[in-house]
N, CA, C and O atoms as a GROMACS GRO file, in nm:
protein
  384
    1MET      N    1  -0.229   1.488  -2.611
    1MET     CA    2  -0.100   1.426  -2.626
    1MET      C    3  -0.108   1.332  -2.746
    1MET      O    4  -0.129   1.212  -2.729
    2ARG      N    5  -0.092   1.383  -2.863
    2ARG     CA    6  -0.108   1.303  -2.984
    2ARG      C    7   0.026   1.246  -3.034
    2ARG      O    8   0.030   1.136  -3.087
    3GLU      N    9   0.133   1.321  -3.016
    3GLU     CA   10   0.262   1.273  -3.063
    3GLU      C   11   0.309   1.159  -2.974
    3GLU      O   12   0.302   1.169  -2.852
    4ARG      N   13   0.356   1.054  -3.033
    4ARG     CA   14   0.401   0.937  -2.957
    4ARG      C   15   0.552   0.940  -2.932
    4ARG      O   16   0.601   0.866  -2.847
    5VAL      N   17   0.626   1.023  -3.006
    5VAL     CA   18   0.769   1.038  -2.987
    5VAL      C   19   0.800   1.186  -2.979
    5VAL      O   20   0.762   1.264  -3.066
    6LYS      N   21   0.870   1.225  -2.871
    6LYS     CA   22   0.905   1.366  -2.850
    6LYS      C   23   1.046   1.374  -2.795
    6LYS      O   24   1.097   1.279  -2.737
    7ARG      N   25   1.109   1.489  -2.816
    7ARG     CA   26   1.239   1.515  -2.754
    7ARG      C   27   1.219   1.542  -2.606
    7ARG      O   28   1.117   1.596  -2.564
    8TRP      N   29   1.318   1.503  -2.527
    8TRP     CA   30   1.318   1.529  -2.382
    8TRP      C   31   1.359   1.674  -2.362
    8TRP      O   32   1.477   1.707  -2.367
    9THR      N   33   1.261   1.760  -2.340
    9THR     CA   34   1.286   1.901  -2.310
    9THR      C   35   1.203   1.936  -2.188
    9THR      O   36   1.102   1.870  -2.161
   10PRO      N   37   1.242   2.039  -2.114
   10PRO     CA   38   1.159   2.079  -2.000
   10PRO      C   39   1.013   2.103  -2.040
   10PRO      O   40   0.922   2.060  -1.969
   11GLU      N   41   0.992   2.170  -2.152
   11GLU     CA   42   0.855   2.199  -2.196
   11GLU      C   43   0.776   2.071  -2.222
   11GLU      O   44   0.662   2.057  -2.177
   12ASN      N   45   0.837   1.977  -2.294
   12ASN     CA   46   0.767   1.854  -2.329
   12ASN      C   47   0.740   1.766  -2.207
   12ASN      O   48   0.634   1.704  -2.198
   13VAL      N   49   0.835   1.758  -2.115
   13VAL     CA   50   0.817   1.675  -1.996
   13VAL      C   51   0.709   1.734  -1.905
   13VAL      O   52   0.623   1.661  -1.856
   14VAL      N   53   0.712   1.865  -1.883
   14VAL     CA   54   0.609   1.930  -1.802
   14VAL      C   55   0.472   1.913  -1.867
   14VAL      O   56   0.374   1.883  -1.798
   15GLU      N   57   0.466   1.931  -1.998
   15GLU     CA   58   0.339   1.914  -2.068
   15GLU      C   59   0.283   1.773  -2.047
   15GLU      O   60   0.164   1.757  -2.020
   16PHE      N   61   0.367   1.670  -2.058
   16PHE     CA   62   0.321   1.532  -2.039
   16PHE      C   63   0.272   1.511  -1.896
   16PHE      O   64   0.164   1.456  -1.875
   17ILE      N   65   0.351   1.554  -1.799
   17ILE     CA   66   0.314   1.532  -1.658
   17ILE      C   67   0.182   1.602  -1.626
   17ILE      O   68   0.094   1.541  -1.565
   18GLU      N   69   0.168   1.727  -1.666
   18GLU     CA   70   0.044   1.801  -1.637
   18GLU      C   71  -0.075   1.741  -1.711
   18GLU      O   72  -0.184   1.733  -1.655
   19TRP      N   73  -0.055   1.698  -1.833
   19TRP     CA   74  -0.160   1.635  -1.912
   19TRP      C   75  -0.208   1.508  -1.842
   19TRP      O   76  -0.329   1.483  -1.833
   20CYS      N   77  -0.115   1.428  -1.793
   20CYS     CA   78  -0.149   1.304  -1.724
   20CYS      C   79  -0.221   1.332  -1.591
   20CYS      O   80  -0.324   1.272  -1.562
   21ARG      N   81  -0.167   1.423  -1.512
   21ARG     CA   82  -0.226   1.454  -1.381
   21ARG      C   83  -0.366   1.516  -1.394
   21ARG      O   84  -0.452   1.490  -1.310
   22GLU      N   85  -0.387   1.597  -1.498
   22GLU     CA   86  -0.520   1.657  -1.519
   22GLU      C   87  -0.627   1.549  -1.536
   22GLU      O   88  -0.744   1.572  -1.504
   23ASP      N   89  -0.587   1.434  -1.586
   23ASP     CA   90  -0.681   1.324  -1.607
   23ASP      C   91  -0.686   1.228  -1.489
   23ASP      O   92  -0.755   1.126  -1.494
   24GLY      N   93  -0.612   1.259  -1.382
   24GLY     CA   94  -0.611   1.173  -1.264
   24GLY      C   95  -0.512   1.059  -1.273
   24GLY      O   96  -0.514   0.968  -1.190
   25GLY      N   97  -0.426   1.062  -1.375
   25GLY     CA   98  -0.327   0.956  -1.391
   25GLY      C   99  -0.200   0.983  -1.312
   25GLY      O  100  -0.180   1.091  -1.257
   26VAL      N  101  -0.116   0.882  -1.308
   26VAL     CA  102   0.014   0.893  -1.243
   26VAL      C  103   0.122   0.872  -1.350
   26VAL      O  104   0.132   0.764  -1.408
   27PRO      N  105   0.203   0.976  -1.376
   27PRO     CA  106   0.309   0.962  -1.476
   27PRO      C  107   0.420   0.870  -1.424
   27PRO      O  108   0.465   0.883  -1.310
   28GLN      N  109   0.463   0.779  -1.509
   28GLN     CA  110   0.575   0.692  -1.475
   28GLN      C  111   0.671   0.692  -1.592
   28GLN      O  112   0.630   0.694  -1.709
   29PHE      N  113   0.799   0.690  -1.560
   29PHE     CA  114   0.904   0.691  -1.662
   29PHE      C  115   0.980   0.560  -1.655
   29PHE      O  116   1.033   0.523  -1.550
   30ARG      N  117   0.986   0.491  -1.767
   30ARG     CA  118   1.057   0.363  -1.778
   30ARG      C  119   1.180   0.385  -1.865
   30ARG      O  120   1.170   0.432  -1.978
   31ALA      N  121   1.297   0.349  -1.811
   31ALA     CA  122   1.422   0.379  -1.881
   31ALA      C  123   1.498   0.255  -1.925
   31ALA      O  124   1.600   0.266  -1.994
   32THR      N  125   1.452   0.137  -1.885
   32THR     CA  126   1.525   0.015  -1.921
   32THR      C  127   1.430  -0.095  -1.966
   32THR      O  128   1.310  -0.094  -1.937
   33VAL      N  129   1.487  -0.188  -2.038
   33VAL     CA  130   1.418  -0.312  -2.072
   33VAL      C  131   1.521  -0.422  -2.055
   33VAL      O  132   1.630  -0.416  -2.112
   34GLY      N  133   1.487  -0.523  -1.976
   34GLY     CA  134   1.582  -0.630  -1.950
   34GLY      C  135   1.710  -0.582  -1.884
   34GLY      O  136   1.817  -0.640  -1.902
   35GLY      N  137   1.699  -0.474  -1.806
   35GLY     CA  138   1.815  -0.419  -1.737
   35GLY      C  139   1.904  -0.330  -1.822
   35GLY      O  140   2.003  -0.277  -1.772
   36MET      N  141   1.871  -0.314  -1.948
   36MET     CA  142   1.951  -0.230  -2.040
   36MET      C  143   1.873  -0.102  -2.071
   36MET      O  144   1.752  -0.107  -2.092
   37PRO      N  145   1.943   0.012  -2.075
   37PRO     CA  146   1.874   0.137  -2.105
   37PRO      C  147   1.819   0.139  -2.248
   37PRO      O  148   1.879   0.085  -2.340
   38PHE      N  149   1.702   0.202  -2.263
   38PHE     CA  150   1.648   0.226  -2.397
   38PHE      C  151   1.741   0.322  -2.469
   38PHE      O  152   1.791   0.418  -2.409
   39LYS      N  153   1.764   0.298  -2.597
   39LYS     CA  154   1.840   0.393  -2.679
   39LYS      C  155   1.772   0.405  -2.815
   39LYS      O  156   1.723   0.307  -2.871
   40VAL      N  157   1.770   0.527  -2.866
   40VAL     CA  158   1.719   0.555  -3.000
   40VAL      C  159   1.825   0.638  -3.070
   40VAL      O  160   1.861   0.746  -3.023
   41ASP      N  161   1.875   0.588  -3.181
   41ASP     CA  162   1.980   0.657  -3.255
   41ASP      C  163   2.099   0.692  -3.166
   41ASP      O  164   2.157   0.801  -3.180
   42GLY      N  165   2.135   0.602  -3.076
   42GLY     CA  166   2.251   0.622  -2.990
   42GLY      C  167   2.228   0.712  -2.870
   42GLY      O  168   2.321   0.734  -2.792
   43GLU      N  169   2.107   0.764  -2.854
   43GLU     CA  170   2.076   0.852  -2.740
   43GLU      C  171   1.983   0.777  -2.644
   43GLU      O  172   1.905   0.692  -2.685
   44TYR      N  173   1.995   0.812  -2.515
   44TYR     CA  174   1.905   0.752  -2.417
   44TYR      C  175   1.761   0.795  -2.446
   44TYR      O  176   1.735   0.906  -2.491
   45ALA      N  177   1.670   0.704  -2.419
   45ALA     CA  178   1.527   0.729  -2.439
   45ALA      C  179   1.452   0.678  -2.317
   45ALA      O  180   1.499   0.590  -2.245
   46VAL      N  181   1.334   0.734  -2.296
   46VAL     CA  182   1.250   0.698  -2.182
   46VAL      C  183   1.106   0.683  -2.229
   46VAL      O  184   1.055   0.766  -2.303
   47LEU      N  185   1.041   0.575  -2.185
   47LEU     CA  186   0.900   0.556  -2.213
   47LEU      C  187   0.822   0.616  -2.097
   47LEU      O  188   0.831   0.569  -1.984
   48ALA      N  189   0.745   0.720  -2.125
   48ALA     CA  190   0.662   0.785  -2.024
   48ALA      C  191   0.519   0.734  -2.041
   48ALA      O  192   0.461   0.744  -2.149
   49VAL      N  193   0.464   0.680  -1.932
   49VAL     CA  194   0.331   0.621  -1.936
   49VAL      C  195   0.242   0.692  -1.836
   49VAL      O  196   0.283   0.719  -1.723
   50CYS      N  197   0.119   0.723  -1.878
   50CYS     CA  198   0.020   0.781  -1.788
   50CYS      C  199  -0.068   0.666  -1.739
   50CYS      O  200  -0.156   0.619  -1.811
   51TRP      N  201  -0.044   0.622  -1.616
   51TRP     CA  202  -0.118   0.508  -1.560
   51TRP      C  203  -0.245   0.554  -1.489
   51TRP      O  204  -0.242   0.646  -1.408
   52GLY      N  205  -0.355   0.489  -1.521
   52GLY     CA  206  -0.478   0.505  -1.445
   52GLY      C  207  -0.555   0.633  -1.468
   52GLY      O  208  -0.638   0.669  -1.384
   53GLY      N  209  -0.531   0.702  -1.577
   53GLY     CA  210  -0.611   0.820  -1.605
   53GLY      C  211  -0.757   0.783  -1.628
   53GLY      O  212  -0.787   0.670  -1.667
   54LYS      N  213  -0.847   0.877  -1.605
   54LYS     CA  214  -0.991   0.850  -1.617
   54LYS      C  215  -1.034   0.824  -1.760
   54LYS      O  216  -1.115   0.735  -1.786
   55THR      N  217  -0.981   0.902  -1.854
   55THR     CA  218  -1.028   0.890  -1.992
   55THR      C  219  -0.918   0.856  -2.091
   55THR      O  220  -0.946   0.821  -2.205
   56ARG      N  221  -0.794   0.866  -2.049
   56ARG     CA  222  -0.683   0.850  -2.143
   56ARG      C  223  -0.618   0.712  -2.136
   56ARG      O  224  -0.524   0.684  -2.211
   57GLY      N  225  -0.666   0.628  -2.047
   57GLY     CA  226  -0.609   0.495  -2.038
   57GLY      C  227  -0.462   0.500  -2.002
   57GLY      O  228  -0.418   0.588  -1.928
   58ASN      N  229  -0.388   0.408  -2.054
   58ASN     CA  230  -0.245   0.400  -2.026
   58ASN      C  231  -0.167   0.450  -2.148
   58ASN      O  232  -0.088   0.376  -2.206
   59GLU      N  233  -0.189   0.575  -2.185
   59GLU     CA  234  -0.120   0.632  -2.300
   59GLU      C  235   0.026   0.656  -2.269
   59GLU      O  236   0.063   0.680  -2.154
   60ALA      N  237   0.108   0.649  -2.373
   60ALA     CA  238   0.252   0.660  -2.353
   60ALA      C  239   0.315   0.749  -2.459
   60ALA      O  240   0.263   0.766  -2.569
   61VAL      N  241   0.429   0.805  -2.422
   61VAL     CA  242   0.512   0.885  -2.511
   61VAL      C  243   0.656   0.836  -2.496
   61VAL      O  244   0.701   0.812  -2.384
   62LEU      N  245   0.726   0.822  -2.606
   62LEU     CA  246   0.868   0.788  -2.602
   62LEU      C  247   0.947   0.918  -2.612
   62LEU      O  248   0.942   0.986  -2.715
   63PHE      N  249   1.018   0.952  -2.506
   63PHE     CA  250   1.103   1.070  -2.506
   63PHE      C  251   1.243   1.028  -2.550
   63PHE      O  252   1.298   0.930  -2.498
   64THR      N  253   1.300   1.101  -2.644
   64THR     CA  254   1.436   1.073  -2.692
   64THR      C  255   1.530   1.186  -2.651
   64THR      O  256   1.486   1.296  -2.615
   65GLY      N  257   1.659   1.158  -2.657
   65GLY     CA  258   1.758   1.260  -2.623
   65GLY      C  259   1.761   1.290  -2.474
   65GLY      O  260   1.780   1.406  -2.435
   66VAL      N  261   1.744   1.189  -2.390
   66VAL     CA  262   1.741   1.208  -2.245
   66VAL      C  263   1.886   1.221  -2.194
   66VAL      O  264   1.967   1.131  -2.218
   67PRO      N  265   1.918   1.330  -2.125
   67PRO     CA  266   2.054   1.344  -2.070
   67PRO      C  267   2.082   1.236  -1.965
   67PRO      O  268   1.991   1.192  -1.895
   68LYS      N  269   2.207   1.196  -1.956
   68LYS     CA  270   2.246   1.089  -1.862
   68LYS      C  271   2.206   1.124  -1.719
   68LYS      O  272   2.161   1.036  -1.645
   69GLU      N  273   2.222   1.250  -1.677
   69GLU     CA  274   2.188   1.286  -1.539
   69GLU      C  275   2.038   1.269  -1.511
   69GLU      O  276   1.999   1.234  -1.400
   70ASP      N  277   1.953   1.293  -1.612
   70ASP     CA  278   1.809   1.272  -1.594
   70ASP      C  279   1.777   1.122  -1.593
   70ASP      O  280   1.690   1.077  -1.519
   71LEU      N  281   1.848   1.047  -1.675
   71LEU     CA  282   1.831   0.902  -1.675
   71LEU      C  283   1.863   0.844  -1.537
   71LEU      O  284   1.791   0.758  -1.488
   72VAL      N  285   1.970   0.891  -1.477
   72VAL     CA  286   2.009   0.844  -1.343
   72VAL      C  287   1.898   0.875  -1.242
   72VAL      O  288   1.867   0.791  -1.157
   73GLU      N  289   1.839   0.993  -1.250
   73GLU     CA  290   1.729   1.029  -1.160
   73GLU      C  291   1.611   0.933  -1.178
   73GLU      O  292   1.550   0.891  -1.080
   74ILE      N  293   1.580   0.900  -1.301
   74ILE     CA  294   1.468   0.809  -1.329
   74ILE      C  295   1.497   0.671  -1.271
   74ILE      O  296   1.408   0.606  -1.217
   75LEU      N  297   1.621   0.627  -1.283
   75LEU     CA  298   1.657   0.494  -1.236
   75LEU      C  299   1.668   0.484  -1.084
   75LEU      O  300   1.652   0.376  -1.028
   76THR      N  301   1.694   0.595  -1.016
   76THR     CA  302   1.720   0.589  -0.872
   76THR      C  303   1.614   0.655  -0.785
   76THR      O  304   1.608   0.629  -0.665
   77ARG      N  305   1.532   0.739  -0.842
   77ARG     CA  306   1.438   0.818  -0.762
   77ARG      C  307   1.298   0.756  -0.770
   77ARG      O  308   1.256   0.710  -0.876
   78ARG      N  309   1.229   0.756  -0.658
   78ARG     CA  310   1.089   0.711  -0.655
   78ARG      C  311   1.000   0.834  -0.669
   78ARG      O  312   1.028   0.938  -0.608
   79GLY      N  313   0.894   0.825  -0.749
   79GLY     CA  314   0.809   0.941  -0.771
   79GLY      C  315   0.880   1.048  -0.850
   79GLY      O  316   0.864   1.167  -0.825
   80GLU      N  317   0.960   1.004  -0.947
   80GLU     CA  318   1.044   1.097  -1.023
   80GLU      C  319   0.965   1.204  -1.097
   80GLU      O  320   1.019   1.311  -1.127
   81TRP      N  321   0.839   1.178  -1.125
   81TRP     CA  322   0.761   1.280  -1.196
   81TRP      C  323   0.752   1.407  -1.114
   81TRP      O  324   0.754   1.516  -1.171
   82ARG      N  325   0.740   1.398  -0.983
   82ARG     CA  326   0.734   1.517  -0.897
   82ARG      C  327   0.864   1.596  -0.904
   82ARG      O  328   0.864   1.719  -0.910
   83TYR      N  329   0.975   1.524  -0.903
   83TYR     CA  330   1.107   1.586  -0.912
   83TYR      C  331   1.120   1.662  -1.043
   83TYR      O  332   1.159   1.779  -1.044
   84PHE      N  333   1.087   1.598  -1.154
   84PHE     CA  334   1.102   1.664  -1.285
   84PHE      C  335   1.004   1.779  -1.301
   84PHE      O  336   1.038   1.881  -1.361
   85LEU      N  337   0.884   1.765  -1.250
   85LEU     CA  338   0.787   1.875  -1.259
   85LEU      C  339   0.841   1.998  -1.188
   85LEU      O  340   0.838   2.108  -1.244
   86ALA      N  341   0.890   1.982  -1.065
   86ALA     CA  342   0.943   2.096  -0.990
   86ALA      C  343   1.070   2.152  -1.057
   86ALA      O  344   1.082   2.273  -1.074
   87LEU      N  345   1.162   2.064  -1.094
   87LEU     CA  346   1.288   2.107  -1.156
   87LEU      C  347   1.264   2.184  -1.285
   87LEU      O  348   1.318   2.292  -1.305
   88PHE      N  349   1.183   2.127  -1.372
   88PHE     CA  350   1.164   2.188  -1.504
   88PHE      C  351   1.075   2.311  -1.499
   88PHE      O  352   1.095   2.405  -1.576
   89LYS      N  353   0.977   2.314  -1.409
   89LYS     CA  354   0.896   2.436  -1.394
   89LYS      C  355   0.984   2.551  -1.346
   89LYS      O  356   0.971   2.664  -1.394
   90GLU      N  357   1.072   2.523  -1.251
   90GLU     CA  358   1.164   2.627  -1.203
   90GLU      C  359   1.256   2.673  -1.316
   90GLU      O  360   1.279   2.793  -1.333
   91LYS      N  361   1.308   2.579  -1.392
   91LYS     CA  362   1.396   2.612  -1.505
   91LYS      C  363   1.322   2.698  -1.608
   91LYS      O  364   1.378   2.795  -1.659
   92LEU      N  365   1.198   2.663  -1.639
   92LEU     CA  366   1.120   2.739  -1.737
   92LEU      C  367   1.086   2.877  -1.684
   92LEU      O  368   1.083   2.973  -1.762
   93SER      N  369   1.060   2.890  -1.556
   93SER     CA  370   1.026   3.022  -1.500
   93SER      C  371   1.146   3.116  -1.504
   93SER      O  372   1.131   3.237  -1.518
   94ARG      N  373   1.268   3.060  -1.492
   94ARG     CA  374   1.388   3.143  -1.502
   94ARG      C  375   1.414   3.189  -1.644
   94ARG      O  376   1.477   3.293  -1.666
   95GLU      N  377   1.365   3.113  -1.742
   95GLU     CA  378   1.384   3.149  -1.883
   95GLU      C  379   1.291   3.260  -1.926
   95GLU      O  380   1.319   3.331  -2.024
   96ASP      N  381   1.179   3.278  -1.855
   96ASP     CA  382   1.080   3.381  -1.894
   96ASP      C  383   1.125   3.519  -1.866
   96ASP      O  384   1.053   3.615  -1.893
   0.00000   0.00000   0.00000
């Protein structure tokens, strides 16, 4: 996971989650600072952090272009990484 800024796509989100879990980390998505949503160039953004991995420390990626419905899931759902992993893997399998 070398890129620090990526677009929010099913492929990129699944890649981050699997990369973090392979190292024993827990993916967390942060969507606000001071109660206000992150925005980059007028689009919602999310800071994805891999907490507690064995070798990767607390590495992070800033995802840009996050759809509002995904932002709402991040803000309201606990363990949102599991939700996105299942949702996006299913979406990607339908595209194949």
